[in-house]
Every structure is written in C-alpha cells, then in structure tokens.
N, C-alpha and C positions, 0 to 999 in steps of 0.2 A: 381924420377918419374913423369909421362908426367902430361900432364894438366887434364885428368881424373881424379886425385886428390882430383879439386875441387868441389869432387861429395858429399863432406860432405855437402857444403853449400845447396846442394839439404833436407838437413835431417831440416834445420832451416826455408825453404823457404817451404817447401810442404801444408803446412797448407794456404797457402794463394793462391794453384793455384786451379783457377776454375775446377778444376777434382776433385773436393771436391763432385760433386750431386752424382759422381762412388759411392767414399767412402765411404756414408752419405746410398746410396741405401744398401750396403751393409750390413751397421750395422741395419739398421730401417726394409729389405726387409730380413733377414736372415730366414732359415728354420728350424722351429721345429724340435730336434733332433729326429731321428728314434726309442732311449732309450726312447721316452717319447709319453704319451698318452693322451686325454680329461681326466681332472678329475671336474670341472665343468665351466658355462660363468654366467657369470653376464648382462644381457643389460637394455640397458636405454634409456631415453628420456625426457622431462622435468618435464612428470607429472607420466608417468608408468615405471613398472620395469618387469623384468622377470626373474628368477633363473632356471639354468636346468641342470641338473645332472644323470649320467646313473649310475644306481646303481645293479650290475650285469646284467640284461640280462631288465632292468626296466627303462624307461624314466620319471625321474620327473621333472616336469614343476612346478613352480609357479607364478603365473600373479597375481600382487595388484598393487595399484595406492600409487606412494612413497611418502604420505603422511598419508598409513594406517602401513607406519614404526613409530614404539616408540622406544626412544633411550631413555634407562634407563642407565645410567653410562656406563658402560662398555658394554652396550649388545644392540643388534638391538634385538627391539619384532615385531612378526608379530600377530598378533591377538591374541595376551596372550600368544605366546608360542618366546621360543628364538631362532631366527635367524641365526644370528653369536655372538657369545661371543670370547673371548681370547685364545680358543682351537680351533673351526674352524665355518664352514657349520651345523647347525642343520637341516637336508630335511629326511623326513619319515625313524624317527624311526633312521635316520643315522650321524652319525657324521663325516663332513669330514675336517680330521684336517690341519693347513696351514701350518703346519711343512714338509707336505708332497706335497706343491707347490715348483717344479722348475723352471716352467717359464710361461710367458703369451704372447699374443698377442691382440691387438688390431684392430677391423675394425667399418667401419660405410657402413648401409646395410637399406635403407628403412627410413631414419629417426630414425633408432636406430643405439646407439653407444653398439658394446659387446666389453666387455671383458672375453678371454677366456685364464681357468687356465688350466694350466699343469702338470703332475705328472710323474712317472714313473717306474718301476716294481721293485717289490723288493728290486732284488740283484743292481738297479740301482738308486735309491731314494735318501740313502746318497751322494755318488759320486756323483749326478748330480747335491744339492744341495750345496756341497762343490765347486765344479768346478763352479757351476754359479757364488756362490759368493751373492748371495740374503740377502738383507734385510727387515725382516719380523716385523714387532712389531705389531699385529694386534690391540691391544688396547691403543697404549701410540703415544708421539708423537713423530715427527720421524726428525733428523738435522743433513743434511752431510754439512758441514762444507768445507771452502776454502782448497783445497791441500788435503781433501778426496777424497777416488775414491772406489769407489761402483762398483764391478765389473759387476754385476749381475740387480735386477729390485729390487725397494722399493714397500713397500705394507703396509697398513695400514687400519682397517675398520674404525676404528673412530678417528685416531690421526691426527691431523694437520702435514705439511710436509714441510721442509724448505732445499733449497736446495744450496747450495753455491761455491760445489765443483764439485767432475765429478760424473754419471751414465752410467752402459756402457747400460741399460734395461732400459724398459718403469718404469714409474713413476706414482703410484694408489692410492687415499685414496676413499672410498667409500664415508664415512662424513664427512671428514673433509675439510679445506683447504689448498692448494699449494700453496707455494710462492718459486718463482726462480728469484735469485739474480744474481746483474751483475757481468760478468765472469763465472757463472754457464755451464757446460758441461751436456746436456741429450741425450742419443745415442736411445731414443727410443721414447713412445709418452707418453701423460702428462693427468693423467683422472681423474675428481671428479666425484660424482655421484651427491652430492648436490650444493658442496658448490663454487664455487668461484677459479678460476688460476689468479694469477697476478703474469705476467714472466717482467723483465724488459727486455728492448730496445738492452741492450748489453752481451743477454745473445746468445750460443748456441744449440737450441734444432733441432735433425735430424727427429724427429717426427712430432705428430699432437697435438695441446693441444683440451681435450674435457671435457666440462665444460657441467655436467647436470642441473647447475642453469641456463647458458646462456640457454640453451636449442637449441643450436647451436655448429659447430665447432670452435677453434680459429685458426685462420693457422699463424704456424711458418713457416721462408722463406726458400724454401727449391727450389729446379731444379726439382726436379721430387717428382709426388705430385699423389694424390689419390680422385678423386670424387667418392666416392659409389665402383664401380667395375671398372671404369676406370685409366687406367694408361697413364700419358703423361709426357713428359719433355726435356731437350735439354740436349746434350754431347758435347762433342769436343774431339780431336784426333790431336796428330800431329807428324808425325815420318820423315825420309827421303825420304820417297817416295811420299805421300802421301801431304806433309805440312800439311797446317792449313786444317782439316777436320770439318765443324760443324753441326747436325745432330736433325733430332726432333724426340721423340719417343711419338704411342702413341698402346694403349693392352685394351682386355678386360679380364677382370681374375672374372668371376661367382663366386657365393657362392655355387653352386650347382657344385657337384664335375662328373656330367655327363652331362654338357655342354661343349660344347669347348673354350679352351684358346686362344686367338687371340694375336697375335706382331705384331708390326710394325719399323720399322724403317728407316728414307730416309736421305742422306745427300750430301754435295760437298763437293770432295775434292780438293782443289785453285788450287795446284801446281802439279798434275798427270791431272786436268782438267775434275774427271770425278765424275759422279753421284755415290753413294753408295745406296744401300738397300739391306732387310733382311727382309722378310717376313714370321709368321710361324705359323700354329695352330696346336696343342696338342689336343689332344679328349681319356678320360677315359673309357675301358674297363672296367675295376676294380678299386673301390675305395677302399678304408679303409686300412688294415693291410699290406697287399700284392699289392700296386696299379699296374695296366699296365697300361697304355700309348699307343696310333699310335698318328704318326705326322708326319710334310712334312715342309718344306721350299725352296722360292726361295729367292737368292741372288744374288749380284755384291758386293765383299767385298776383301778388300788386306790383302790377306790369309798369316798367317806365319805359318811354323812348330816349331816356337817357344813357343807358346803359353804353352807348359808344362814346360820352365822356367821361364818367368816371364810374368806378362799379359799386356794387353796397360795402364793398369792404372799404373801400377810400372812404367812400360818404361818411362810414361809422362815426370817425374821431370828431368830425362836426358840429355832428348829431349832437352827441354825449357831451361833448364841451363847452362849445359855445353857439350852443341855440342857431345852429343854419344847416339848414338840408338844401344841396343845392339840383335834387330832382324831383318833381313833378309825376304823379302816380295815378291810375286808376287800376281796377278789380279785372283781371282775364282770367275766365273758367272757361275751360274746352279741351280740344284737342289737337296734335301735329301728326303729320307725316313726313319723312324725308327721306330724301335718298342724298348718299354723300361721296364721293368720289377724290383721289390720288394719285390722276392720270401719269405723273409725275412729281421730279423733287419740285419742291418746293408752291406747288400749287393745288389749291385746293377747291371744288364747286360743290354748291349744294342748293338741292330743289327738294321744295317741300308744298305741303296742303295745311294752313290752320284753320281753325275754328274755331271762335271765341264768342263767348257771351261776355259785356262788361258791365261794369258797375259803379257809377262815381261815389267816393266817399272822399267828404271837407278835411282838411288839417285840423289836428288838435293842437292849438294855438300855445296853449298852455303847459305844453310837456317838460319835463324839465331839464336840462345840463347841468353841466358844473360850474361853472361858468359865464350864466346866462343873464344872470340875476330879474330883472323884470324883463328884456326882451323877448318876445312871444316868437312863434313860430311863424311865416308869413303862410298865406292862402295858400290851396292847390293849385297849381297855374295861376298864380298869380299877374302874372307878364302880360293874360292877354286879355285886351279891354275886350269891354260891352260890348255890341250885343253881342258878339261871337262867344265871350264865354258861357254867358248861359245858355247860349245853343248848343252851342259841348257838350254842355253837362246835360242835359237834355239829351243829346245822342248820344253820350256814352252810357247814359242809363237807358235807354228803352232801344236801342237799335243792336243786331249779332254783327260781327264782321265775318266773313269768310275772305281770305286773301290767300294767291301765289306768292309765294319765295321763292327767289331766284339768286345764289349771290357764289361770285367767283373771286376768288385772293390768291396772287400770287406774292411772297413774302421768304426775304432772306435773310431779315432781322435774325439779332436772338436777344429775345427781348432779358433773358436773367443777366445779360451783359451787353448793351445795346451800344454802347462808345468806345468799342474797340476793332470798328471795321468798316468796311463801306458798302451799301447793302439796296435794296430796293423793296418796296413795297408798292403794291396795285390791285385796288379793289374796286368790283362795280358788286351792288344791290339794288334788284328790283322788288318793289310788292305792288302787284298789282289785286285789289280787289271790285268785285263788280256781281250786279244782281246775276253774271253765265256763270259763277262760280257761286252761288247763293248767298251773295251778302248784301244788307242792308245798306251800303258806304257804294260807291262806284269814284274811284280814283288809280291814279297811279305816281308811286312815288320812289326818286331813284336817288343814287349815290353816287357817284365817280371820285373816288381819292389816290394821291399817288405821294408818297413818302420817299426820300430819300437820304442816305446816310452818310455825307462826302467825306473820308477824311482829307484834312489838307497836311497836316504833320503829323509826328509823331501822340502830339497832346492837344491837338484843337480839330475841331470836327464843325464842319457845319452841317445841320438839322432842315429840313426844308420838308411842307407837305402843301402838298396845290390839292380843294375841293371843289366838286360842284355840285348840289342836290337841286333837283327838281319836283314838279310834278304838273299832272295835268288830272281833269274833273276836278270835281271839290272835297280840299282836303282837308279832311275835319277836326277841328280847336286841338287833340291829343295826339294829333299824327305832325302840326307845322313844325317847323326848325325855328333853330332861333343862332342868333349871333349876341356875343357880348360876353365875359367872364372867362370863367374854368372853360381852360379847353378850346377856347374859340379868341377873340381879338380880347384878349390882357388886359385893356386899357380904359374897358369900359364896365360898369354896371353888371350883373350875370342876368344874361336873358334882355337886355335891355330893348330888344329888336327881334322880331320873331314875324315869317312869312311863310310864303311857297314857293320861293326859288331864293338862292343862295350862290356865291363863289368865293372861297375865303382862301388866304393866304399865308403861310407862316414860315419862319423864319428863326432860327437861332446856332447864334454863334456860338461855340463851348471850346473852351480852352481851360483841360485839365492841368492842377499844378503839380508838377513832376513829383512822384516819391506819396501822394496823398490820394484821399479821392475825396478832396473838394475840386468843385469846379464852377469858373464862372463864366456867364451868359448875356452876350449880347441879344434881346428881342426884338422882333418884328413883326408886326399883325396887319394885314389888311383883309379888305371884303365889303361885299355890296347886299343885301338883303330885298328882296323886295316882295309881296302882298299880293296875291291876286295880281298882279302887273307882269311886264318883261323885266329884265336886268337891260336897261337902257342908260343912257345917258344924263336921264332927268334922274335918276336913284344914285343919293351920294354916295361916295366913296369911304369910306371910313377907316383908322388907319391908328395904330396905336405901334408906343418902341418903350422899351424897358432892360433893367438888368436883372440876371438873375445867381442867386448864386444855390448852388448842388451840393448836396454829401451825400457819396456812395453810387452814384447810379441810381438811389430812392427815391429821395427827398429833391424837392425844388423848391423854394421861396423864392420869389419874383414882385418886385415894384414895376407898374406899367401906369403909362400918360397916354390918353387919346390926343389925336395932333389935331383935333378939328375943334370946333367951338360947340358946347351944348351946357344942358342945366346943371350936369355933374360933370366938372371935369378935372375933379381931384386923382392924386395917385392911386391905385389899384393895388392891393397886397392879395397877393397867392401863394397857399401854399398846396403841390401836390405831392403827392405817394405813388404816382405811377407814370408811368413814359404817354405823350401824346404823341410824339413821334416814331 
C-alpha cells in the first residue's frame, strides 16, 4: 500500500486542526428539522422574563419580573398559579408537556436571551425524541459523568446541572446552577435563567454561555461568533492549487424573516496569489411553513465539481497531513440568481441562473504536509487523458460558461444522527449550458440519486444508494463524471475512470455494537461508466466489496477490494469524516 495509508493518522489529529471552527459552526448553527415547529419560548434578561406560546390560532404572551416567580419545591408559581411543574408549562388553561420537546435554539437580541423550544407533529414526536436523545428531567438535578454522551439536549426547570462528559446540543436549566467540569464537551449553548454558570477553563464549549444572574453573555472561545444579529469570524483552507487561504467572514441575519440576509467572505490564497471573495444576499418572499426565497451572489472562488463527494472541511486533513488532495479545481468568477422554495415538509426546490468566467490553475505539487515526506501532490485533473486534458485546460482558460440550474431534493434523513431510523432521500439536478443563455459551452448535465436508510433491527441498518448521471452535447473536461475511490467504488483507485455517463450502486450493512458508538459494516459497490458512449453491455461492470469500522457515526475506516482484474488490485484503504449515505 502506498503512503495514502497513513491517512489513519488524520483520525488521531483531526481535533487539533484549526478547521475545527467550521466544524463547530456545523454543530452550533444547525438547521431545525423541517418535521419540527415552534412549541414555546422563554426570554429573559437580568430582571425580566417573557414566555410565549401559540395555542391554536392564539398567541399567548406572559410578561413578568423574574422576582415575581415563587419557587415552591418542584414548582414555579406565578401570581399564585402554577407556571412550571414536573409535567410541563401551564399557560392559558393549557399544559404543554415537557416530554414533547424535541429540540431547542438559543439566541440573543436587544439584550434579551431567548430559548426557543420545538416539538414535532404527532407522527414524528416519538421518533424525534428517540433520535435526538434528549435528557429532560424537569424537577431533578442532572449529571452527565465522564465518558457519558448525551446526543441531544439537557433540560431541567429547577434542577442543578453538572457536565463532565459530552452533550451534543444545548444545556438549559431555568432555575438551577450549571457546572461544566474539566474535559467536558458541549456542542451547543449553556443557559441558566436565574443562577450562575461555572465553566472550567479546560472545557470545550462550541456555543455561548448565557447567565440571567450575571445579566450578560459569557463567551467561550470560538472562531465563529454571533453578536446580536451580526455573524463574524475567520476560516482557513489548504489545497494543492490555492495552497494556504485565509479568509474573514461577516454577515447579518435579522430576526425578522422578511428582512434580507447578508453574507460576505473575503480572503487571500498565497500559492495562486489570488484574492477570493463571495458576497450573497437573500430575501424571503414567503415565510413560515412553506418559505419562498430569492437570492443573489457574486464571487471569485476556487470551484470544484467534487463538492458532492466531499467538502473542503473533510478534504483538509488529507492535504495537511498526508499530501493527498482528492478534489480537482478551477477558478470561477461571476454571479448567480436563484429562487428556492419548500412547498411542503422535507422537499426543497431551487431554480437558478449562473454566469461565470473560468480560469485554469496548475497544482502546486511541492506544498508542505506534515507526514508527506518526499511525496508530491498530483497534477490538477491528473486522471484525464491527453489530448482531452489539453483541450479542457484551454477551454477553462478561454470560455465563459452560463447555465440554468434546476434542483429538487426530498430528504427525511437526519445527518446529525443518520443511523437511528429509516429514511429516504431522493434528488434530481440539471445543469443546462447553451449559447441560448449566453454560454460559450453547449451541454446538458444531469444526475438522479436515491438513498434509503432501512432499520433492520435496533442495532443494524441497511444503507443503499442508487445514482445515474448523464449528459448531452459536448461535456467539457471539468464537468465530466468519475468512478473509483472516495465516495464511489471504494475498491478502486481514486478517479480511476472518467466519462460522460455512469450508473452506480452502493450498499452498506451496518451493525452497531450495543452500548457503544462503534459500528462494523460490510460494503458492496457496483457501477458502469462510459466516455462519449452508451451504457450498454459492451461497458465493463465494475464491482468491489469490503469491510469498515465506524466511530460515533462520523468516522468510517474501510478496506475494499475490486472484484475484477486490473493493473492495481491491491486493497484500498479509505477514511471518511462524513456520510456518503
């Protein structure tokens, strides 16, 4: 096996990388699942509190001073009436049970800290509670000891909370103290409405600390921060074309859904000696349960058609540690207009128009990596044969591309906890480039994909993916498809085959060891790919099989072997930090 096998080191060192800022943002700024809706919310500052709930068509709001609350044993009383007890929130002759809470979100605006609680519809409530793994003890103290993991949120009304292990969402105590011990990990916010929050300096808190007793926000160290409605931060990138890229980010995300959302990023790439930027604005036309949004962006970025295989965040450890960059790149400078709509739960559609000037950049093969030794990075688009590669480089450098983009996506998965229930995902993508839309290219490129998560038992799941990609017209080099390696046929070399049409099947039978976050999997992949030809019986079927070891649902280490004969039929070793299913 070649030096790429040392990728295993990335598993051990990933937590030390500066890119953790982007990973933190994925945990902290997650999007509430579309099967959830508002339940009730609690807002407070040092002196005052507001409780809001929607009961049928009526919005109920309670405003009071915090010292008006009378804490009697396991109850919060307001003006002689029960407000909170072990069952739930009592408001307007209605009880909202705590056991229907599925998620939470914390924000700060105009000096008030707001905790929004969410629930699901009748069919999804039980599933969401199980999937989120919340620990809710309304009138009791809660302790999360070392080596204990709470996948969801921790919530109590009157109890004190002590965290020494790991919590995947927010930690909330309305009336109690919160203590975060050395070595603890919290991937959300920490909130106490009445009491202090004590946090050891050697904790990892991805969100913010909000104490109503202190009357102000206590900040934990993060690269990405939010001050009221202003988002700001910094990020870095590292790849074989741009080398090191440092960027600053600034955005505005208002509370009012009918105000525009603004986003901006500006950076510099040191090897390509290019500035990189992306400015975006979006505006809701329809808010609520069926949001319709229009948006526009202007950019100069290093683009890649491999984004559907792995993100820049997942690719970064490979480039920094073992001189492996699995993506190929071209510069794209231009703009895009789009409309997106969620007509009903779990379905999103997008229509857009993009115009871009492209530019070719070669790979910087001698870039540094920690364990690279004398190994060099491969050329950009190394897998494309001449003369198509020469023609493709010239086209990227000399032609402008304009295209209509259409995408529809139906998705019932939860990518935070993807292995805890059966789910579907299906999507269609179409890219049409033509002189009719002011393009110097002429092609149609489309992909149809379907995924199924099928629970077999409490600890086993069958994961399947079927995909077809095709094209018409002349598909330029940087738009062609590939098979082999990471995220495709895992028993083959990465990008061993390329073409203009393909189909692919992937299957994984996954067994999670009870009482742990370790899983064992059996893998099978199959597919065909044709270059400017039909996918008929003359095209060889490519198959591979293998075994994998998973940790925590986020890391998958696999060994796979091709089932046909070829120049290289060695075992292929891969590490993933994301889900291909």
